[in-house]
C-alpha positions, 0 to 999 in steps of 0.5 A, spaced: 041 532 550 035 535 549 028 534 553 025 529 548 031 524 550 030 524 557 025 519 560 018 521 561 018 518 568 021 522 574 028 521 575 032 520 582 038 525 584 042 518 583 039 516 576 040 524 574 047 523 577 050 517 573 046 520 567 050 526 567 057 523 570 057 527 576 057 526 584 050 526 587 052 531 592 054 535 586 047 536 584 044 537 591 050 543 591 047 546 584 040 545 587 042 549 594 047 555 590 044 556 583 037 553 584 037 547 578 034 542 583 028 537 582 021 540 581 017 534 581 014 532 588 012 524 590 009 521 595 013 522 602 015 528 599 021 525 595 023 530 589 024 527 583 028 531 576 023 532 571 025 532 564 025 539 563 029 539 569 035 534 566 035 538 560 037 544 564 043 540 568 045 537 561 046 544 559 050 546 565 054 540 565 056 541 558 058 548 559 062 547 565 066 541 561 068 547 556 071 551 562 065 556 563 065 557 571 058 553 575 055 559 576 056 562 570 053 556 566 048 556 572 045 563 569 046 561 562 042 554 563 036 558 567 036 563 562 035 559 556 029 555 560 026 561 561 025 564 554 024 556 551 030 557 546 035 553 544 042 552 548 048 556 546 054 554 547 058 559 550 066 560 548 070 556 553 074 560 559 081 562 555 086 556 556 083 552 562 086 545 562 079 541 563 078 537 568 072 532 569 070 536 575 063 540 574 063 544 581 070 548 581 071 552 587 078 556 587 080 557 595 085 555 598 083 549 602 081 546 595 088 548 592 091 545 597 087 538 597 088 538 589 096 539 590 097 533 595 092 528 592 097 530 588 092 532 581 096 536 577 090 538 572 086 540 577 091 544 581 093 548 575 086 549 573 084 552 580 090 557 579 088 559 572 080 560 574 083 564 580 087 569 576 082 570 571 076 571 576 080 575 581 086 578 578 093 576 578 094 580 586 088 578 589 088 570 586 096 571 590 093 574 596 086 570 597 088 563 594 095 562 592 099 565 598 094 562 603 095 555 600 102 555 600 101 557 608 097 551 610 102 547 607 109 549 610 105 550 617 103 542 616 106 537 618 106 531 614 109 525 610 108 525 602 109 519 597 115 519 593 115 524 587 109 528 590 111 535 591 105 539 593 109 546 594 112 545 587 105 543 584 102 549 587 108 554 584 108 550 577 100 552 577 101 558 578 107 560 574 103 557 568 097 562 569 101 568 570 104 567 563 098 566 561 095 572 564 101 577 562 102 575 555 096 578 553 098 585 554 104 588 550 108 592 553 107 599 552 114 602 557 120 604 554 122 603 561 125 596 563 124 593 570 128 588 573 127 583 578 132 579 583 129 575 588 132 570 594 131 563 593 125 563 598 122 568 594 122 567 587 114 566 586 113 572 590 118 575 584 113 572 579 107 575 582 110 582 581 113 581 575 107 578 571 102 584 575 107 589 572 107 586 565 099 585 565 100 593 566 104 593 559 111 594 563 117 591 560 119 586 565 125 581 566 127 576 572 135 576 573 137 569 574 145 570 576 149 564 574 154 566 580 152 569 587 158 575 587 157 577 580 153 584 581 157 587 575 155 581 570 148 582 573 148 590 571 150 589 565 145 584 563 140 589 565 143 595 561 142 590 555 134 590 556 134 598 558 133 596 566 131 603 570 128 600 576 131 594 580 126 590 584 129 585 589 125 581 592 127 578 599 134 578 602 140 575 602 148 577 601 147 578 593 141 582 593 144 587 599 150 588 594 146 589 588 142 594 592 148 598 594 151 597 586 144 600 584 144 606 589 151 608 587 149 609 579 144 614 577 142 609 571 137 605 576 132 606 582 131 601 587 125 597 590 126 592 596 120 588 597 119 584 604 119 583 610 125 579 610 128 584 605 135 587 609 134 594 612 138 598 607 137 605 608 140 608 602 139 613 597 134 612 591 133 605 594 125 604 596 122 600 602 116 596 600 112 591 605 108 587 601 107 585 594 101 589 592 104 595 594 110 594 590 106 593 584 102 599 585 109 603 587 113 601 581 106 602 576 106 609 579 113 610 577 113 607 570 106 612 569 101 605 568 
């Protein structure tokens, strides 16, 4: 909306919120964080939004609905207001699932709240936003994993059909896929990841982070838990040289023993629950970020 379209009389917070379709608290947050507040003062120290104020907020609102981060949208709106140039729409953030929420916060508590509601589009958008702004490993360490820990330690009663943990896991896989698919594999050496049931998302994060660096990665899905020979055959088909086992299970132990005995492969045991094996060609790594760095160094990525 341009300035002439806005009524000449200064507007209250409630009136501007209704015009933009946002909560009054959101406007106050934009004022406090970004300086996009009312500039007109009336008797009694009441502040009102001028036509220019509303025009800046309309511009910011339009950008956030396209997926631009609120902080970036605010800077754009303020910049165009300062140089009096016409608003220029910025390209949307890549493939974000848009929701009607101009104030997006990518933190563990906000993610938990979205998953518990459940607001699946918002859950997906929070994780995607975190991955794009922080990168795969930081988004995992600072947003997704703490959120899952909060859910795990919270006694609650969910409604039928509500699975907050699964919602966050699905949103994370979607964001990881989009981030990893942007990079073509540059390494001829294949990496295979095998996770136990409790560590599948950890394996997904490692796989996506390595793929984003150019690694050729596959996640192994054994049909049975006692067919190591079949797993090795699948690995050879994908030219795998590095095996990554996340978590601990009898299959992981048997798999790593077979990897150690073969001169074809090198193995990595990841996580605090990984089996305590001292075998040739098998390396022990405690955390997901450390595993990514060590494997990337081995692949020369």
